[in-house]
C-alpha positions in Angstrom: 100.1 78.6 115.2 102.9 76.6 116.4 100.9 74.3 118.6 98.7 73.1 115.8 101.7 72.6 113.5 103.3 70.4 116.2 100.1 68.3 116.2 100.5 67.9 112.4 104.1 67.1 112.5 103.5 64.3 115.1 101.7 62.3 112.6 99.6 60.4 115.2 96.5 58.1 114.6 93.5 58.4 116.9 94.2 61.8 118.4 91.4 62.5 120.7 89.3 66.0 120.5 87.5 66.6 123.7 86.3 70.1 124.1 85.9 70.0 127.9 83.2 71.7 130.2 85.2 74.6 131.6 84.7 76.6 128.4 80.8 76.1 127.6 81.1 78.1 124.5 83.5 76.0 123.0 82.0 72.6 124.3 78.2 73.2 123.9 76.7 74.6 120.6 73.2 74.8 122.0 73.8 76.7 125.3 70.1 77.6 125.9 67.0 75.5 125.8 64.7 75.9 122.7 62.0 78.5 123.3 58.7 77.1 122.7 57.0 80.5 122.9 59.4 82.4 120.4 59.9 79.0 118.4 63.6 79.7 118.2 66.7 77.8 119.2 70.3 78.9 120.4 72.2 76.8 117.9 75.5 78.4 117.3 78.8 76.8 116.0 80.7 80.1 116.0 82.8 79.2 119.0 82.7 75.5 118.8 83.9 75.1 115.2 87.3 76.9 115.0 89.4 74.6 117.3 87.7 71.6 115.6 88.4 72.7 112.2 92.1 73.4 113.2 92.2 70.0 114.8 90.9 68.1 111.7 93.2 70.1 109.4 96.1 68.6 111.2 94.8 65.1 111.6 92.1 63.8 109.5 92.9 65.8 106.5 96.4 64.3 106.4 94.7 60.9 106.5 94.9 60.1 110.2 91.7 58.5 112.0 90.5 60.5 114.9 88.3 60.2 118.2 85.5 62.9 118.9 84.2 63.2 122.2 81.5 66.0 123.0 81.1 64.9 126.5 79.5 67.9 128.0 75.7 67.9 128.1 74.1 71.2 128.1 72.9 71.9 131.7 69.5 73.2 130.6 68.5 69.5 129.8 68.7 68.8 133.6 66.2 69.8 136.2 68.1 72.8 137.6 67.2 76.1 139.1 70.2 77.8 137.4 71.8 77.1 134.2 74.2 80.0 133.7 77.5 80.1 131.9 80.1 83.0 131.2 79.2 85.6 128.6 82.8 85.7 127.6 83.6 82.5 125.4 87.2 82.6 126.7 86.4 82.4 130.5 86.7 79.3 132.4 83.7 77.9 134.4 84.8 74.7 136.2 81.5 74.4 137.7 79.6 74.0 134.4 80.2 70.3 134.1 78.8 69.8 137.7 75.5 71.6 136.9 73.8 68.5 135.5 73.3 65.2 137.1 72.1 62.1 135.2 69.4 61.4 137.7 67.8 64.8 137.1 67.6 64.6 133.3 64.5 66.0 132.4 64.1 63.5 129.8 65.0 60.2 131.4 64.3 58.2 128.0 67.5 60.2 126.7 65.7 60.9 123.4 66.2 64.7 123.8 69.9 64.1 124.4 70.2 61.8 121.4 68.4 64.3 119.2 71.0 66.9 120.5 74.0 64.6 119.4 72.3 63.6 116.3 71.9 67.2 115.1 75.6 68.0 116.1 76.7 64.9 114.0 74.7 65.7 111.1 75.8 69.3 110.9 79.5 68.3 111.2 79.3 65.4 108.7 76.4 66.1 106.3 76.9 69.8 106.4 73.1 70.6 107.7 70.9 69.7 110.4 67.2 70.4 111.2 66.6 72.0 114.7 63.7 71.4 117.1 61.3 73.5 115.4 62.0 72.3 111.7 64.4 75.1 110.7 67.4 73.8 108.5 70.6 75.1 109.5 73.2 74.9 106.7 77.0 75.7 106.2 78.4 72.7 108.3 82.0 71.5 107.5 80.8 68.1 106.1 83.8 66.1 107.5 84.1 62.6 106.5 83.9 60.9 109.7 82.9 57.3 108.8 84.2 54.0 110.3 85.5 53.2 106.7 88.1 56.0 107.4 88.7 54.6 110.9 87.1 57.5 112.9 85.5 57.0 116.4 82.8 58.7 118.3 83.3 58.3 122.0 80.2 58.6 124.1 80.6 61.1 127.3 83.7 61.4 129.4 84.6 59.8 132.6 81.2 59.4 134.2 80.9 63.3 134.3 77.1 64.3 135.0 77.5 61.5 137.8 76.4 58.5 135.5 76.0 55.2 136.7 77.1 52.1 134.5 73.6 51.2 133.9 72.6 54.6 133.0 75.6 55.1 130.7 74.5 51.7 128.9 70.9 53.0 128.4 71.9 56.3 127.0 74.7 54.9 124.9 72.2 52.7 123.2 69.7 55.6 122.6 72.3 58.0 121.4 74.1 55.6 119.0 70.9 54.6 117.5 70.1 58.4 116.8 73.5 59.0 115.5 73.3 56.3 112.9 70.0 57.6 111.6 71.2 61.2 111.5 73.9 60.1 109.3 71.7 58.3 106.7 70.9 55.1 108.6 73.6 53.0 107.3 76.1 51.8 109.7 78.9 52.0 107.2 78.4 55.8 106.9 78.5 56.1 110.7 81.8 56.1 113.0 82.9 53.5 115.2 81.3 53.9 118.3 83.2 53.8 121.9 81.6 53.6 125.2 82.3 54.2 129.0 84.4 57.3 128.1 87.1 56.3 130.4 87.0 54.2 133.7 89.8 54.0 136.1 91.3 51.4 138.7 91.5 53.2 141.9 94.3 55.2 140.8 92.3 58.5 140.2 89.2 58.1 142.3 89.1 61.8 143.3 87.3 62.5 140.0 83.7 61.4 138.8 85.3 58.6 136.8 83.8 55.1 137.7 85.8 52.1 138.4 86.5 49.7 135.6 85.7 46.6 137.8 82.0 48.0 137.9 81.8 49.6 134.6 83.4 47.1 132.0 81.2 44.3 133.3 78.0 46.1 132.5 78.9 47.8 129.4 80.5 44.6 127.8 77.6 42.5 128.5 75.2 42.6 125.5 72.3 41.3 127.8 72.4 44.8 129.6 71.8 46.5 126.2 68.4 47.0 124.7 69.4 45.9 121.3 71.8 43.0 121.1 73.0 44.3 117.7 74.2 47.8 119.1 77.6 48.3 118.0 80.2 47.8 120.9 83.4 48.8 118.8 85.2 50.1 121.6 85.5 50.5 125.5 87.9 53.2 126.8 90.0 53.2 130.1 91.9 56.1 131.6 95.0 56.1 133.7 97.2 58.8 135.3 100.2 58.4 137.5 100.9 61.2 140.0 103.2 62.2 143.3 102.3 64.1 146.2 105.1 66.6 145.5 105.3 67.9 142.0 108.8 69.4 142.3 110.4 66.4 144.2 112.1 64.6 141.4 113.0 61.6 143.6 109.2 60.9 144.2 108.9 60.4 140.3 110.3 56.8 140.5 107.8 55.3 143.0 104.9 57.7 141.9 105.2 57.0 138.0 106.8 53.6 137.6 105.8 52.0 140.8 102.2 53.1 140.1 102.5 51.7 136.6 103.6 48.2 137.9 100.5 48.2 140.0 98.2 49.5 137.3 99.4 46.9 134.7 98.1 44.1 137.0 94.8 45.8 137.2 94.6 46.2 133.3 95.2 42.5 132.8 92.1 42.0 134.9 90.3 44.6 132.6 91.3 42.6 129.5 90.1 39.4 131.1 86.7 41.0 131.4 86.6 42.0 127.8 87.8 38.5 126.8 85.1 36.8 128.7 82.1 39.1 127.6 82.9 40.8 124.5 86.1 39.7 122.8 85.2 41.4 119.5 85.2 44.9 121.3 88.3 46.7 121.3 90.0 48.5 124.1 91.6 51.9 123.9 93.4 54.2 126.5 91.9 57.6 125.4 93.8 59.3 128.2 97.2 58.0 129.4 99.8 60.2 131.4 101.1 61.9 134.5 98.9 64.5 136.1 99.8 66.3 139.3 96.7 66.5 141.5 97.3 70.2 142.6 97.2 71.4 139.1 93.9 72.9 139.9 94.0 73.5 143.6 97.1 75.7 143.6 98.3 78.3 141.3 101.9 78.3 140.0 104.3 80.6 138.1 105.2 80.5 134.4 107.1 77.2 135.1 104.0 75.5 136.2 105.9 74.6 139.3 107.7 71.9 137.6 111.4 71.2 137.3 112.6 70.5 133.5 113.3 66.8 134.6 109.7 66.4 135.2 109.0 66.1 131.5 111.8 63.7 130.9 110.3 61.4 133.7 106.8 61.7 132.2 108.2 60.8 128.7 110.0 57.9 130.2 106.8 56.8 132.1 104.8 56.7 128.7 107.5 54.7 127.0 107.5 52.3 129.9 103.7 51.8 129.7 103.8 51.5 125.8 106.4 48.6 126.0 104.1 46.6 128.3 100.9 47.6 126.6 102.1 46.6 123.1 102.4 43.1 124.3 98.8 43.2 125.3 95.6 43.2 123.3 95.0 46.9 123.4 94.2 48.9 120.3 95.7 52.3 121.0 97.1 54.6 123.6 96.5 58.4 123.7 99.3 60.3 125.4 97.4 63.0 127.4 97.3 66.0 126.7 98.7 68.1 123.8 98.9 71.3 125.7 98.2 72.9 129.1 99.5 75.7 130.9 99.7 77.9 134.1 97.8 81.1 133.9 99.1 83.4 130.8 97.5 86.7 130.9 99.1 87.6 127.4 97.0 84.7 125.9 94.0 85.5 127.9 94.4 82.2 129.9 93.3 83.2 133.3 93.4 79.7 135.1 95.6 76.9 135.7 95.0 74.4 132.6 96.7 71.3 133.9 100.5 72.1 133.0 101.8 68.8 134.2 99.9 67.2 131.3 101.2 69.2 128.6 103.2 67.8 125.7 104.1 71.3 124.3 105.8 74.1 125.8 103.2 76.7 126.5 105.7 79.4 125.7 106.5 78.4 122.2 104.0 75.7 121.0 107.0 73.4 120.2 107.3 69.7 121.8 108.8 69.0 125.2 110.1 65.8 126.1 107.1 64.0 126.3 106.2 65.0 122.9 109.6 63.7 121.5 109.1 60.4 123.1 106.0 59.9 121.5 107.3 61.1 118.1 110.2 58.8 118.5 107.7 55.6 119.1 105.5 56.9 116.1 108.4 57.0 113.7 110.4 54.0 114.7 108.0 51.3 115.7 105.8 49.4 113.4 103.4 46.5 113.9 105.4 43.3 113.6 108.4 44.5 115.4 109.8 42.2 117.9 109.9 43.2 121.6 112.1 41.4 124.0 111.7 41.2 127.8 114.7 42.8 129.6 115.9 41.8 132.9 118.1 43.8 135.3 120.1 42.2 137.9 121.1 44.0 141.0 124.8 44.5 141.6 126.7 41.9 143.6 129.5 44.4 144.4 129.5 45.6 148.1 127.9 49.0 148.6 129.3 51.3 151.0 127.0 51.8 154.0 125.2 55.3 154.1 122.9 56.9 156.4 119.3 56.4 155.4 117.2 57.6 158.5 117.9 60.7 160.7 114.4 61.6 161.8 111.8 61.3 164.5 110.5 57.8 164.5 106.8 57.0 165.4 104.8 58.8 168.1 105.6 58.6 171.7 103.1 56.6 174.1 102.6 56.3 177.8 104.5 53.2 177.8 107.6 54.8 176.5 108.0 52.3 173.7 108.2 52.1 170.0 108.9 49.3 167.6 111.7 49.6 165.1 112.1 47.3 162.2 114.8 46.9 159.8 112.9 46.2 156.4 116.2 46.1 154.3 118.1 42.8 154.8 121.4 45.0 154.6 120.2 47.7 156.9 122.3 48.3 160.0 121.4 50.4 163.0 124.3 52.2 164.4 122.8 54.5 166.9 119.5 55.1 168.7 119.1 58.3 170.7 116.1 58.6 173.1 114.4 62.1 173.2 113.8 62.0 177.0 117.5 61.6 177.5 117.2 58.1 179.0 119.1 55.3 177.4 117.1 53.0 175.2 116.6 49.2 176.0 115.9 46.0 174.0 117.5 44.8 170.9 116.7 45.0 167.2 118.7 42.0 165.5 122.3 42.3 166.3 121.9 45.6 167.5 121.8 46.3 171.3 122.1 49.9 172.8 
């Protein structure tokens, strides 16, 4: 429909396909474990393939390299008492991704996990795969997903399944080896490989995602890998800015751009780690954007609880980050995400789906301000363009005084005192009123009551 057409019209390279765990049927093509007794498997790509085929038709089929991330591990691979999922493929289960913890992986060697990913890649790229009991499954789409076409396989997502950096490195090595073998054994026939799956720098610590200061030094250190020749083509980082009040447009300046200034300092440190340990490994931002933390804790109406100006501010935030990152040694930035929405019963969307991240209107499938900012950057900026540092000088014109504080200050104490400080050099205290009705005493700069 219109949403897929909007993706095609964007003309972007390295769009990331990540079927997330809330919809297990669409993210996991083997939902049940192989039955040794019946000698049958549950391999089924019926619900997995349609959105991937639509995605590829609007990206790779038009000559654009893409990123695949099939980061949800089937919960039956973990030692769990219950591994259930909704019968309805369109019903969300936000607990599915937390049903598997790496420490409980039944096969700690990760060979079972590697075979799982090898079979998926074989079916999608070679058009067939052989299951656990030797049965050949044919009819796959046979996509060209080679590194010569620029395509990338990203291993796992944001430390989900409670991975540690060491476990991630171990499993990355085993899975990458298996995928290369499943695609014929030649590296040229395999995609580029991307590790970490997104780390953060303290700005999004409420999620599973690990901190880059701990993950990057481990993943980028070849001595931590079992095979020193294992391809470390990419490492991925995620960053979202947010505010405490989604509808307070005044908070966007500090929440988006102030956060960005702090994060850019941390990003320089990340690039320093890469330069020291693995200068040949490329850094990519596979998720970058603005995201309101109450997107999933509250339910909002058809407007997503967001003023129209929100999407303009989010687009400006991306342009601001892009301008800074274009001067650093970062390979690409993925603006997250194509589409999200509040609950839409007529589309059988029953849950909040991160409306604050959406680049498209969930009513029409056409681009909002975020989409058009990205489209302008893609269409009008090229490698080799000059970027100039711009400086903004504060006005020297006198500014008329205005009231900036009219509220309770601090908390009373038994000494009846509170400390007031003028943080702004130009600030003036004109009046202080004591709640108890007693005249205040003391002084603050030139002010005396």
